[in-house]
C-alpha positions as CSV (number, residue, x, y, z in Angstrom):
1,M,-0.5,-30.0,-9.0
2,S,-1.9,-31.2,-12.5
3,I,-4.1,-29.0,-14.1
4,V,-5.9,-29.7,-17.7
5,L,-7.1,-27.7,-19.9
6,I,-10.3,-28.9,-22.1
7,L,-11.0,-26.9,-25.5
8,G,-13.9,-26.6,-26.8
9,S,-15.2,-23.8,-29.8
10,G,-18.0,-21.6,-27.6
11,P,-16.5,-17.9,-28.7
12,N,-15.1,-16.8,-25.5
13,V,-12.4,-19.4,-26.1
14,V,-10.5,-17.6,-27.9
15,T,-9.8,-15.6,-24.7
16,C,-6.8,-18.2,-24.0
17,R,-4.4,-17.4,-27.2
18,T,-2.7,-15.2,-25.1
19,W,-3.0,-16.7,-22.1
20,E,0.6,-18.1,-21.2
21,R,1.0,-22.0,-20.5
22,G,2.3,-20.7,-17.1
23,N,0.3,-23.5,-14.4
24,L,-1.1,-26.0,-17.5
25,D,0.4,-29.0,-17.6
26,K,-1.8,-30.6,-20.2
27,I,-4.1,-28.7,-23.3
28,V,-6.4,-31.2,-24.3
29,A,-8.2,-30.3,-27.7
30,I,-12.2,-30.7,-28.9
31,N,-12.6,-30.7,-32.6
32,N,-12.0,-27.6,-34.1
33,A,-10.0,-25.9,-30.5
34,W,-7.0,-26.7,-32.2
35,S,-6.2,-24.6,-34.2
36,V,-6.9,-22.2,-30.8
37,R,-3.9,-21.5,-29.5
38,P,-1.0,-24.8,-31.2
39,D,0.7,-26.0,-27.9
40,W,-2.3,-28.1,-27.8
41,D,-1.2,-32.0,-26.2
42,Y,-4.2,-34.5,-27.1
43,L,-6.8,-33.5,-30.0
44,I,-9.8,-35.2,-29.5
45,H,-12.7,-35.8,-31.7
46,P,-15.7,-38.5,-33.2
47,E,-15.0,-41.0,-36.4
48,D,-17.9,-37.8,-38.6
49,F,-15.1,-34.9,-37.4
50,S,-14.7,-33.1,-41.0
51,P,-11.3,-34.5,-42.8
52,D,-10.2,-30.5,-44.1
53,R,-11.0,-29.9,-40.3
54,R,-8.1,-31.6,-39.0
55,P,-5.0,-30.5,-38.4
56,V,-2.5,-31.2,-41.7
57,N,0.8,-31.1,-38.9
58,V,0.2,-32.7,-35.4
59,A,4.0,-32.4,-33.5
60,P,5.4,-35.7,-32.5
61,Q,4.4,-34.3,-28.8
62,Q,0.8,-34.0,-30.1
63,Q,-1.9,-37.4,-30.5
64,V,-5.0,-37.7,-31.7
65,I,-7.9,-39.0,-29.5
66,T,-10.5,-40.9,-30.9
67,A,-12.7,-43.2,-30.1
68,D,-10.7,-45.8,-30.4
69,D,-9.2,-44.1,-27.1
70,Y,-11.9,-43.0,-25.6
71,V,-15.1,-45.3,-25.7
72,P,-13.5,-48.0,-23.7
73,L,-12.8,-45.0,-21.2
74,Q,-15.9,-43.1,-20.6
75,N,-17.2,-47.3,-20.3
76,R,-14.9,-46.9,-17.6
77,F,-17.2,-43.5,-16.0
78,G,-20.8,-45.1,-17.1
79,G,-20.9,-45.2,-20.6
80,F,-22.6,-42.8,-23.2
81,V,-26.3,-42.9,-21.9
82,Y,-25.3,-41.8,-18.1
83,A,-22.0,-39.5,-18.8
84,G,-24.3,-37.7,-21.8
85,G,-22.7,-38.0,-26.1
86,T,-22.1,-34.3,-26.4
87,M,-17.9,-34.8,-26.9
88,A,-16.8,-31.5,-24.3
89,F,-18.3,-34.4,-21.5
90,T,-16.1,-37.4,-23.8
91,A,-13.0,-35.2,-23.8
92,A,-12.9,-34.0,-19.3
93,Y,-13.9,-38.6,-19.0
94,W,-10.8,-39.2,-21.3
95,T,-9.2,-36.2,-19.5
96,L,-10.1,-38.1,-16.2
97,A,-9.3,-41.8,-16.7
98,A,-6.5,-41.6,-19.4
99,L,-4.9,-38.3,-17.1
100,R,-5.9,-38.3,-13.3
101,P,-5.2,-34.7,-13.0
102,K,-6.0,-33.4,-9.9
103,V,-8.0,-30.3,-11.8
104,I,-10.1,-30.1,-15.1
105,A,-10.7,-26.7,-16.3
106,M,-12.8,-26.5,-19.2
107,L,-13.4,-23.2,-21.0
108,G,-15.6,-22.6,-24.5
109,C,-17.6,-25.3,-24.0
110,D,-20.9,-23.8,-21.8
111,M,-23.5,-25.3,-24.3
112,V,-25.3,-21.9,-24.6
113,Y,-26.1,-20.8,-28.9
114,P,-27.7,-17.6,-29.0
115,D,-29.9,-16.7,-31.6
116,D,-28.1,-13.3,-32.2
117,T,-24.6,-13.7,-32.5
118,P,-22.0,-16.5,-32.7
119,T,-22.6,-19.8,-31.8
120,H,-19.6,-20.8,-32.1
121,F,-15.7,-18.8,-32.6
122,Y,-14.9,-19.7,-36.3
123,G,-18.7,-18.4,-36.6
124,N,-21.9,-20.1,-36.4
125,G,-21.9,-23.6,-36.1
126,D,-24.3,-27.4,-35.1
127,P,-26.4,-26.6,-31.5
128,D,-25.0,-30.3,-31.8
129,P,-25.6,-30.6,-27.8
130,L,-29.5,-30.0,-28.6
131,R,-30.2,-32.6,-30.8
132,A,-32.9,-34.8,-29.6
133,D,-31.1,-37.8,-27.8
134,V,-31.7,-39.6,-25.3
135,T,-28.5,-39.0,-23.8
136,L,-29.0,-35.1,-23.3
137,R,-32.2,-34.3,-21.9
138,S,-30.4,-33.0,-19.1
139,L,-27.3,-31.0,-19.5
140,E,-26.5,-29.7,-16.5
141,A,-28.3,-33.2,-14.7
142,K,-24.4,-35.1,-16.5
143,S,-22.1,-31.8,-15.9
144,A,-23.7,-32.4,-12.3
145,R,-22.4,-36.3,-12.5
146,L,-19.5,-35.3,-14.0
147,M,-17.9,-32.8,-11.6
148,I,-19.1,-36.2,-8.9
149,L,-17.6,-38.3,-10.1
150,G,-13.8,-36.0,-11.1
151,A,-14.7,-35.5,-6.9
152,L,-14.3,-38.6,-6.0
153,Q,-11.3,-39.3,-8.3
154,G,-9.8,-36.3,-6.5
155,C,-10.4,-34.2,-9.2
156,A,-12.1,-30.7,-8.9
157,M,-14.1,-29.8,-12.4
158,V,-14.4,-26.0,-12.8
159,N,-15.0,-23.1,-16.0
160,L,-13.2,-20.5,-16.8
161,S,-15.9,-19.2,-19.0
162,D,-17.7,-16.0,-17.9
163,S,-20.2,-16.5,-19.8
164,E,-23.9,-18.2,-19.8
165,S,-23.4,-21.8,-19.3
166,R,-24.8,-25.3,-18.6
167,L,-22.4,-26.6,-16.9
168,V,-22.8,-26.5,-13.4
169,F,-19.0,-25.7,-12.0
170,P,-17.8,-23.6,-10.1
171,K,-16.3,-20.3,-12.3
172,V,-13.4,-19.6,-11.4
173,H,-10.0,-17.6,-12.9
174,R,-7.7,-19.0,-14.1
175,D,-4.8,-17.7,-11.4
176,Q,-6.7,-19.8,-8.8
177,L,-6.3,-23.2,-10.6
178,P,-3.3,-24.5,-8.4
179,D,-5.5,-23.4,-5.3
180,V,-9.0,-25.2,-6.4
181,R,-10.4,-28.1,-4.1
182,P,-12.8,-30.4,-5.1
183,L,-16.5,-29.8,-3.8
184,Q,-18.6,-31.1,-0.9
185,F,-21.6,-33.1,-2.3
186,D,-24.6,-35.4,-0.6
187,R,-22.8,-38.7,-0.9
188,K,-26.2,-40.4,0.2
189,T,-28.3,-39.0,-2.9
190,V,-24.8,-40.6,-5.5
191,E,-25.1,-43.8,-3.5
192,Q,-29.3,-44.3,-4.7
193,A,-28.5,-42.1,-7.7
194,Q,-24.9,-44.8,-8.3
195,A,-27.6,-48.3,-7.7
196,A,-29.7,-46.5,-10.0
197,E,-27.2,-46.8,-12.6
198,T,-26.9,-50.4,-11.6
199,R,-30.3,-51.9,-11.6
200,L,-30.6,-50.1,-14.8
201,G,-28.1,-51.1,-16.9
202,Y,-28.4,-49.0,-20.1
203,I,-24.3,-49.4,-21.0
204,V,-23.6,-49.3,-24.9
205,Q,-19.8,-51.2,-24.8
206,S,-19.1,-50.1,-28.5
207,G,-20.6,-46.4,-28.3
208,R,-23.2,-46.7,-30.6
209,Y,-25.8,-46.7,-28.2
210,W,-27.8,-44.3,-30.2
211,L,-28.2,-48.2,-31.9
212,E,-30.2,-49.5,-28.9
213,Q,-32.2,-46.8,-28.3
214,D,-35.1,-48.9,-27.5
215,R,-34.4,-50.7,-24.4
216,F,-34.1,-46.6,-22.6
217,D,-36.9,-45.9,-21.0
218,V,-37.2,-42.0,-20.5
219,A,-39.0,-41.5,-17.6
220,E,-36.1,-43.9,-16.0
221,I,-33.1,-41.3,-17.2
222,D,-35.2,-37.9,-16.1
223,A,-35.3,-39.8,-12.4
224,L,-31.9,-40.6,-12.6
225,D,-30.6,-36.8,-14.2
226,A,-33.3,-35.3,-11.0
227,L,-30.9,-37.5,-8.5
228,W,-27.3,-36.2,-10.3
229,L,-29.0,-33.0,-9.9
230,R,-30.3,-33.4,-6.4
231,S,-26.7,-35.1,-5.5
232,A,-24.1,-32.0,-6.3
233,R,-25.7,-29.7,-3.5
234,P,-23.8,-30.7,-0.3
235,A,-25.7,-32.2,2.0
């Protein structure tokens, strides 16, 4: 079984620093998370990720994934408007398309930003997923969509965090990873959601959806989000 760990920048991501590699086949780090542990396999970051935050030394077995790599793969899963414009979702869709694992486990990707504690493992950062963005009106719906599309590909999406989370994935302990399976879901509602996406046609091949926001109907996106959330509940 292929198990991939995706690391975000949430405060609890540092708990994995002492983990043995064990049954983790690949580790995908998002943005600054490459510094959490040195044995990452892939670092994925957007075009505007500051060069001074990137690793100076990249080992021969490590690979840096940029927009040239992840945009076409995320487009296979419906593009950014439907899939969500955060790097956590982008990293997961890239992983689904490029690595085709049986399990994707996420840590440090909860997208919860309290006012009284550090928001990131390196201190306080920009709560990017909370920005006013047409693709991020419901982080829960976007995670439900990701979980279901993963399940359709035979991949279970789980969350290793024990903290409050905007992800709707099941929470598991890392020792359970070899035994997890994709959850059941409401296939009829999934078909309705997929038909709605086809009808709307909100695909931007370049990935720069913000340049075409005028053609996106927020009410339609909210209705679509509601379908994905409902479909995540087994019939």
